[in-house]
Structures are given as structure tokens and as C-alpha cells.
NUVO-726809 format. One record per residue (C-alpha): x, y, z. Coordinates in steps of 0.5 Angstrom, whole numbers. Layout:
BEGIN
[[X, Y, Z]]
...
***
This chain:
BEGIN
[[-235, -44, 40]]
[[-235, -37, 43]]
[[-228, -34, 45]]
[[-228, -29, 50]]
[[-223, -24, 51]]
[[-217, -24, 56]]
[[-218, -20, 62]]
[[-212, -15, 63]]
[[-211, -13, 70]]
[[-212, -6, 71]]
[[-207, 0, 73]]
[[-207, 1, 80]]
[[-209, 8, 82]]
[[-204, 13, 83]]
[[-199, 9, 78]]
[[-198, 13, 71]]
[[-196, 10, 64]]
[[-190, 15, 64]]
[[-187, 12, 71]]
[[-186, 5, 68]]
[[-183, 8, 62]]
[[-178, 12, 66]]
[[-176, 5, 70]]
[[-175, 2, 64]]
[[-170, 7, 61]]
[[-166, 7, 68]]
[[-165, -1, 67]]
[[-162, 1, 60]]
[[-158, 7, 63]]
[[-155, 3, 69]]
[[-154, -3, 66]]
[[-148, -7, 69]]
[[-143, -12, 65]]
[[-144, -19, 69]]
[[-136, -20, 70]]
[[-136, -13, 75]]
[[-140, -15, 81]]
[[-143, -9, 84]]
[[-140, -5, 90]]
[[-144, -4, 96]]
[[-145, 4, 97]]
[[-144, 7, 103]]
[[-148, 13, 102]]
[[-156, 13, 102]]
[[-159, 11, 95]]
[[-160, 18, 91]]
[[-166, 19, 87]]
[[-167, 15, 80]]
[[-166, 22, 77]]
[[-160, 24, 80]]
[[-156, 17, 78]]
[[-156, 20, 71]]
[[-153, 26, 72]]
[[-148, 23, 77]]
[[-146, 18, 71]]
[[-145, 24, 66]]
[[-141, 28, 71]]
[[-136, 22, 72]]
[[-136, 21, 65]]
[[-133, 28, 64]]
[[-128, 28, 70]]
[[-125, 22, 67]]
[[-124, 25, 60]]
[[-121, 31, 64]]
[[-116, 27, 68]]
[[-114, 23, 61]]
[[-112, 30, 58]]
[[-109, 34, 64]]
[[-101, 34, 65]]
[[-102, 36, 72]]
[[-107, 31, 74]]
[[-102, 26, 71]]
[[-96, 28, 74]]
[[-100, 28, 81]]
[[-103, 22, 80]]
[[-96, 18, 77]]
[[-91, 22, 81]]
[[-87, 24, 75]]
[[-85, 31, 74]]
[[-88, 35, 68]]
[[-84, 35, 61]]
[[-84, 42, 60]]
[[-79, 46, 56]]
[[-76, 49, 62]]
[[-75, 42, 65]]
[[-72, 39, 59]]
[[-67, 45, 58]]
[[-65, 44, 66]]
[[-64, 36, 65]]
[[-60, 37, 59]]
[[-56, 42, 62]]
[[-55, 37, 68]]
[[-53, 31, 64]]
[[-48, 35, 59]]
[[-45, 38, 65]]
[[-39, 33, 67]]
[[-38, 33, 59]]
[[-37, 40, 59]]
[[-32, 40, 65]]
[[-28, 34, 62]]
[[-28, 38, 55]]
[[-25, 44, 59]]
[[-20, 40, 62]]
[[-18, 38, 55]]
[[-18, 44, 52]]
[[-13, 47, 57]]
[[-9, 41, 56]]
[[-9, 42, 49]]
[[-7, 50, 49]]
[[-2, 48, 54]]
[[1, 43, 49]]
[[0, 48, 43]]
[[4, 53, 47]]
[[10, 48, 49]]
[[10, 46, 42]]
[[10, 53, 40]]
[[16, 54, 44]]
[[20, 48, 42]]
[[19, 50, 34]]
[[22, 57, 36]]
[[28, 54, 40]]
[[29, 49, 34]]
[[29, 55, 29]]
[[34, 59, 33]]
[[38, 52, 34]]
[[38, 52, 26]]
[[40, 59, 25]]
[[45, 58, 30]]
[[48, 51, 27]]
[[48, 54, 20]]
[[52, 60, 22]]
[[57, 55, 26]]
[[57, 51, 19]]
[[59, 57, 15]]
[[64, 59, 20]]
[[67, 52, 20]]
[[67, 52, 13]]
[[71, 59, 13]]
[[76, 56, 18]]
[[77, 49, 14]]
[[78, 53, 7]]
[[83, 57, 11]]
[[86, 51, 14]]
[[87, 47, 8]]
[[90, 53, 5]]
[[95, 54, 10]]
[[97, 46, 10]]
[[98, 47, 2]]
[[102, 52, 3]]
[[106, 48, 8]]
[[106, 42, 4]]
[[109, 47, -2]]
[[114, 50, 3]]
[[117, 43, 4]]
[[117, 41, -3]]
[[121, 47, -5]]
[[126, 45, 0]]
[[126, 38, -3]]
[[126, 40, -10]]
[[134, 39, -10]]
[[134, 32, -8]]
[[133, 26, -12]]
[[130, 19, -9]]
[[133, 13, -11]]
[[129, 6, -11]]
[[132, -1, -11]]
[[139, 0, -9]]
[[142, -6, -5]]
[[144, -5, 2]]
[[151, -7, 4]]
[[152, -11, 10]]
[[158, -7, 12]]
[[159, 1, 12]]
[[157, 3, 5]]
[[160, 9, 1]]
[[154, 12, -2]]
[[158, 18, -4]]
[[162, 14, -9]]
[[155, 10, -11]]
[[152, 17, -13]]
[[158, 19, -17]]
[[158, 12, -21]]
[[150, 13, -22]]
[[151, 20, -25]]
[[156, 18, -29]]
[[152, 13, -32]]
[[146, 18, -33]]
[[150, 24, -36]]
[[157, 22, -37]]
[[164, 22, -33]]
[[166, 29, -35]]
[[159, 32, -33]]
[[158, 27, -27]]
[[165, 30, -24]]
[[162, 37, -24]]
[[156, 35, -19]]
[[157, 37, -12]]
[[153, 33, -7]]
[[151, 36, -1]]
[[149, 30, 3]]
[[146, 23, 2]]
[[143, 18, 6]]
[[138, 12, 7]]
[[131, 13, 9]]
[[130, 14, 16]]
[[127, 8, 18]]
[[130, 1, 21]]
[[134, -3, 17]]
[[130, -8, 13]]
[[131, -16, 13]]
[[136, -18, 7]]
[[129, -21, 4]]
[[125, -15, 4]]
[[126, -9, -1]]
[[132, -4, 1]]
[[131, 3, 4]]
[[131, 9, -1]]
[[137, 13, -2]]
[[136, 21, -1]]
[[141, 25, -5]]
[[142, 32, -4]]
[[145, 36, -10]]
[[147, 43, -9]]
[[145, 45, -16]]
[[137, 45, -18]]
[[139, 45, -25]]
[[143, 39, -24]]
[[138, 35, -21]]
[[133, 37, -27]]
[[138, 34, -32]]
[[139, 28, -27]]
[[131, 27, -27]]
[[131, 28, -35]]
[[136, 23, -36]]
[[133, 18, -32]]
[[126, 18, -35]]
[[129, 18, -42]]
[[134, 12, -41]]
[[128, 8, -38]]
[[131, 2, -35]]
[[137, 3, -30]]
[[141, -2, -27]]
[[147, -1, -22]]
[[150, -6, -17]]
[[146, -12, -21]]
[[140, -9, -19]]
[[134, -5, -23]]
[[134, 2, -20]]
[[129, 8, -21]]
[[130, 15, -20]]
[[124, 20, -17]]
[[123, 27, -15]]
[[124, 27, -7]]
[[117, 30, -5]]
[[113, 31, 2]]
[[110, 25, 5]]
[[103, 28, 4]]
[[104, 30, -3]]
[[106, 23, -4]]
[[99, 20, -1]]
[[95, 25, -5]]
[[98, 23, -12]]
[[97, 15, -9]]
[[89, 17, -8]]
[[89, 20, -15]]
[[92, 14, -18]]
[[85, 11, -22]]
[[85, 18, -25]]
[[92, 18, -28]]
[[92, 11, -30]]
[[85, 13, -34]]
[[89, 19, -37]]
[[95, 15, -39]]
[[90, 9, -42]]
[[87, 15, -46]]
[[93, 18, -48]]
[[91, 24, -45]]
[[98, 28, -43]]
[[98, 31, -36]]
[[103, 34, -31]]
[[103, 35, -23]]
[[103, 42, -20]]
[[106, 46, -14]]
[[102, 47, -10]]
[[99, 41, -10]]
[[95, 40, -17]]
[[95, 36, -24]]
[[94, 40, -30]]
[[90, 36, -35]]
[[91, 38, -43]]
[[84, 36, -46]]
[[85, 38, -53]]
[[85, 45, -54]]
[[83, 46, -46]]
[[87, 46, -40]]
[[84, 43, -34]]
[[87, 45, -27]]
[[85, 40, -21]]
[[86, 42, -14]]
[[80, 40, -10]]
[[75, 34, -11]]
[[70, 39, -13]]
[[74, 41, -20]]
[[73, 33, -22]]
[[66, 34, -25]]
[[69, 38, -31]]
[[74, 33, -32]]
[[69, 27, -33]]
[[65, 32, -37]]
[[71, 34, -42]]
[[74, 27, -43]]
[[67, 24, -43]]
[[69, 19, -37]]
[[64, 16, -33]]
[[65, 19, -25]]
[[70, 15, -21]]
[[69, 14, -13]]
[[75, 18, -11]]
[[76, 20, -4]]
[[78, 27, -2]]
[[85, 29, -1]]
[[84, 35, 3]]
[[87, 35, 9]]
[[81, 37, 13]]
[[75, 35, 8]]
[[69, 40, 8]]
[[63, 39, 12]]
[[56, 35, 9]]
[[51, 40, 8]]
[[45, 40, 12]]
[[39, 35, 10]]
[[33, 38, 8]]
[[28, 39, 13]]
[[20, 40, 13]]
[[17, 46, 13]]
[[15, 49, 19]]
[[7, 51, 19]]
[[6, 56, 24]]
[[2, 54, 30]]
[[-5, 57, 30]]
[[-10, 57, 36]]
[[-17, 55, 34]]
[[-22, 61, 36]]
[[-29, 58, 38]]
[[-35, 60, 33]]
[[-40, 65, 35]]
[[-47, 61, 35]]
[[-51, 63, 29]]
[[-45, 66, 25]]
[[-46, 61, 19]]
[[-53, 61, 19]]
[[-56, 64, 13]]
[[-61, 70, 15]]
[[-68, 69, 12]]
[[-71, 75, 9]]
***
């Protein structure tokens, strides 16, 4: 069987093969996605060669729009983020904080000035208080010395007196002169008693007690101090004395303030007697203690420390017997640090210079 070749249509006159190739290329260049519907153009259709140039121009314009900040700012309406703009924005944001910090700095400076004034005032008051304390201490010592001298004068006026304690009081008027003669005869003998001159004798100046209470002391003033000393020595040597059926005791007549001081020092004298340490009272007021080969004199509370140390005794709580006690020392105060105002550092002052 003879196969005849298929006849192909002939190319129409005036139509070249190159034109068909350009048409096929144009289809691929202007290929559209099936999801995007073509928009109707209001412009007259351009020649096929110009469409290729338009596509390339639009692609270049899109690349320029993405990278140009001015175009982006113009399209979005936002400002351009330049260094000057950021500096200005930061200054606007920090302006309220800077204003508040300025007020705080002013307040702190004002407080610092007031604190400095208060510290200066405190220093002045402390100095004044120290000066007053020194002056008061001087006046206190002078007053105590004057009162001690007055007490000594009173004791000197009483030195010829004796005080008899425990002598019963009579219901009616009593003859104390006759009673004193009997007492002196008991102590020194009738002959010596007859030679003693009694200037005055009376009971202690206070209301008469009830019968069940202790009788008032009898104060007897003797003309000669020598007789007074002999009577006191005889009373100490005899020990127990009885007169009119009662036990009596004879003491030296002393000022009330001296008796109060001796009463305050009773714990010390009891300890000295228990330790068999000899002592005797001094005038003006004081006590002389014989500690071995040492003689310790106590006139003020500050002198007791040497007694505790010399006799190896534990310190006793003995209150001050001075008429005007010394003032306490000022408490230790913390050291005052001078107010130093902070100075602002210059920018870049602490930065290291690079070589």
C-alpha cells in the first residue's frame, strides 16, 4: 500500500517565521496567574515590544520603592527615623524626668543646708553644755567644801557635849543635873565627878514620846573638853552601863549631817570591824583606815576604789554622802561627719584616652 505524504498548509504571503516566534515569546513573558483576574486597561493597547519595556520599568520602580526611606515615609505617613529625629525624641521623653530630678536635687540641697545648720547648732550647744558642766562642777566642789566647813564648825561647837541614850524619862519634872553627877561618879569616881562643871543639860528637842517608846536622848554640855574626853574614854572602856535600872550608852554629840554620813558608811565600817581593820573618824568629815603599813583616807566617794584594792574587798554599793552629788558625765556621742556636697562629673572625665 502506498502512503501519501500529508499536505501542510502553506505559509501565507507576507507572514514570516520570525513573527510567529515573537508571538510565542510574548505569551510566556506576559503569562498571568489563574487566580488574578486581568484588569481592563483604559489606555489604548500598546505595541507588543513596548509591553516588555513597561514590565521591566515597573519592576525597577518596585525595587526602588522598597529601599528608599523617603518613599516609605511618604506612603505610610510615619516620620523618617534619622539620628537627629531620635535625639530630639529622646530629649522630649526625658524632659519631664529631668524636670523632676531638678526639683529633687533642689530639695536635697535644701535639706543638706538645713542638716548642716542643725549640726553646727548641735556642736555649739555641746560646747556650751560642756562649758556649763565644767562651771557647775566647779561650783559643786566649792559648795560641798563650804558645807563641809560649816558642818565642821557645828561639830566643833558640839565637841564638849556628850549624848546619853536610853536614860528613862520621869513622869514629873526631873533633875537632870543630879542625874549627871551620878553618871559621872559611876564613870570617873566621886572625887573627879565633883570637879566637873556642867554648863547645860536637856533632852533632845522633840515632843515627849509615849511610855512605850524609846526615851529622848539627853544632851549634856561640859565646860572642859578634857573632861568630855575622859568621860567618853571611860564609857568605852567600861562597856555596858546601867543607870536608874536601864542600860545607857554615851556618844559624842555630832551634827545631824555627820550622823547621816556615818549611817551611809555603815556597810564599810561593819566590814572593817569584821576584818579587824582599825579605823577612826576624821574632822572635817572623813575616815582614816589603817591597811597594814598604809594609811587610807576617805573623804569623797572617789576615794573608795583605793580601799577596795588595798583590802582586796569586793566593791560595795555605797551612795554618795556629799551634800551636792557630782553631775554625770556626758554620754559618748557618735562622730559627726562633715556634710560634703556631691559635685557633678563632667562627661568623658573618667574615660580612658585611646592612643
